[in-house]
C-alpha positions as CSV (number, residue, x, y, z in Angstrom):
1,M,-5.9,40.7,65.1
2,D,-2.1,40.2,64.8
3,V,-1.2,36.9,63.0
4,L,1.4,36.0,65.6
5,K,-1.0,36.5,68.4
6,E,-3.6,34.3,66.6
7,V,-0.9,31.6,66.1
8,K,-0.1,31.7,69.8
9,E,-3.8,31.4,70.8
10,V,-4.4,28.5,68.4
11,Y,-1.3,26.7,69.8
12,E,-2.2,27.3,73.4
13,K,-5.8,26.1,72.8
14,H,-5.0,23.0,70.8
15,H,-1.4,21.7,71.1
16,K,-2.2,19.2,73.9
17,S,-4.8,17.5,71.7
18,I,-2.4,17.0,68.8
19,V,-0.3,13.8,68.8
20,L,2.6,12.5,66.8
21,I,2.0,9.2,65.0
22,L,5.1,6.9,64.4
23,N,4.5,4.2,61.8
24,D,7.1,1.4,61.7
25,D,6.5,-0.4,58.4
26,G,9.4,-2.9,58.9
27,V,11.7,-0.8,56.6
28,G,11.7,2.5,58.5
29,T,9.6,4.8,60.5
30,T,7.4,7.5,59.0
31,L,5.8,10.3,60.9
32,G,2.3,11.9,60.9
33,T,-0.1,13.9,62.9
34,G,-3.2,12.8,64.8
35,F,-5.8,14.4,67.0
36,L,-7.3,13.2,70.3
37,I,-11.0,13.0,69.8
38,H,-12.5,10.8,72.5
39,Q,-11.6,9.5,76.0
40,K,-13.5,7.1,78.2
41,L,-11.6,5.8,81.3
42,S,-8.2,4.6,80.0
43,R,-9.3,4.3,76.3
44,L,-8.2,7.2,74.2
45,L,-9.2,7.6,70.5
46,V,-7.0,9.3,67.9
47,M,-8.1,10.5,64.5
48,T,-5.5,10.6,61.7
49,C,-5.2,10.1,58.0
50,Q,-5.2,6.6,56.6
51,H,-2.0,7.2,54.6
52,V,-0.2,8.0,57.9
53,I,-0.7,4.4,59.1
54,A,-0.7,2.5,55.8
55,Q,1.4,-0.7,55.9
56,G,2.2,-0.1,59.5
57,Q,3.5,-3.1,61.4
58,K,3.7,-1.1,64.6
59,I,1.9,2.2,65.1
60,C,2.8,4.3,68.1
61,V,1.5,7.6,69.4
62,R,3.4,10.4,71.3
63,L,1.6,13.1,73.2
64,A,2.7,16.7,72.9
65,G,5.8,17.5,74.9
66,S,6.5,13.9,75.6
67,S,8.9,11.3,74.2
68,S,6.9,8.4,75.7
69,E,5.3,6.1,73.1
70,Y,2.0,4.4,73.4
71,V,1.3,1.4,71.1
72,A,-1.9,2.1,69.1
73,K,-4.5,-0.3,67.8
74,I,-6.1,0.5,64.5
75,L,-9.9,0.4,65.0
76,H,-11.0,1.7,61.6
77,E,-9.3,2.8,58.4
78,H,-10.9,4.0,55.2
79,E,-8.6,4.5,52.2
80,E,-11.1,6.5,50.0
81,T,-11.7,9.2,52.7
82,D,-8.1,8.9,54.0
83,L,-9.3,8.6,57.6
84,A,-8.3,6.3,60.4
85,I,-9.2,5.9,64.1
86,L,-6.6,4.5,66.5
87,E,-7.0,3.5,70.1
88,I,-4.4,3.8,72.8
89,D,-4.6,2.9,76.5
90,M,-3.5,5.5,79.1
91,D,-4.7,6.6,82.4
92,V,-3.9,10.3,82.0
93,E,-6.8,12.6,81.1
94,Q,-6.0,14.6,78.0
95,P,-7.7,17.6,76.3
96,L,-9.7,16.6,73.2
97,L,-9.9,18.4,69.8
98,E,-13.0,20.5,69.6
99,F,-14.9,20.2,66.4
100,R,-17.0,23.0,64.9
101,E,-20.7,22.2,64.6
102,D,-21.1,24.5,61.6
103,S,-18.6,25.5,59.0
104,S,-21.0,27.5,56.8
105,D,-19.1,30.7,57.8
106,V,-15.8,29.4,56.4
107,G,-15.0,30.6,53.0
108,V,-12.4,31.7,50.4
109,G,-10.0,34.3,51.8
110,Q,-10.5,33.4,55.5
111,R,-7.5,32.8,57.7
112,V,-7.0,29.2,58.8
113,F,-4.3,27.5,60.8
114,L,-2.4,24.2,60.3
115,A,-1.7,22.7,63.6
116,A,0.4,19.6,63.2
117,Y,3.8,18.0,63.5
118,Y,4.9,19.6,60.3
119,H,8.1,21.2,59.3
120,P,9.1,20.0,55.8
121,D,12.5,21.8,55.6
122,M,13.7,20.2,58.8
123,M,12.3,16.8,58.1
124,A,13.8,16.8,54.6
125,S,17.3,17.7,55.7
126,L,17.7,15.8,59.0
127,T,17.3,12.2,59.9
128,N,16.1,10.8,63.2
129,V,14.6,14.2,64.2
130,V,11.3,14.1,66.1
131,C,9.8,17.3,67.4
132,L,8.3,17.1,70.9
133,N,5.6,19.7,70.2
134,P,3.4,20.4,67.2
135,T,3.7,23.6,65.1
136,V,1.0,26.1,64.1
137,M,1.2,27.9,60.7
138,P,-1.3,30.4,59.3
139,G,-2.7,30.4,55.8
140,K,-5.8,31.3,53.8
141,I,-8.5,29.3,52.1
């Protein structure tokens, strides 16, 4: 399959379950990526890396395609595994990230995709730039 076609398929399937994390540490705001993993009524859980929310005085979440910010509460963080679970309250139903039940067929040389708010060239050269939608980039294990 054509790589560009695969990138588009991955984006269409997953972009609404990818969120932008804004971490205000009192000095400035750092950005990271999170994934919507569970929703029950107005309670929405977000999984991210612990380093994304470290030293945060105020953590906010933006949904794909939106500039609205939702204040997040840290439910759990674990520095050694670099994982954190956040909670936001919102009444809009959102698609959740689908996890694979088995990864035994994933191996060296297989094509994978990074789906995130990630664009190092742009982030390094511009200040106060926040993308409204995540990006998908192909690679190989």
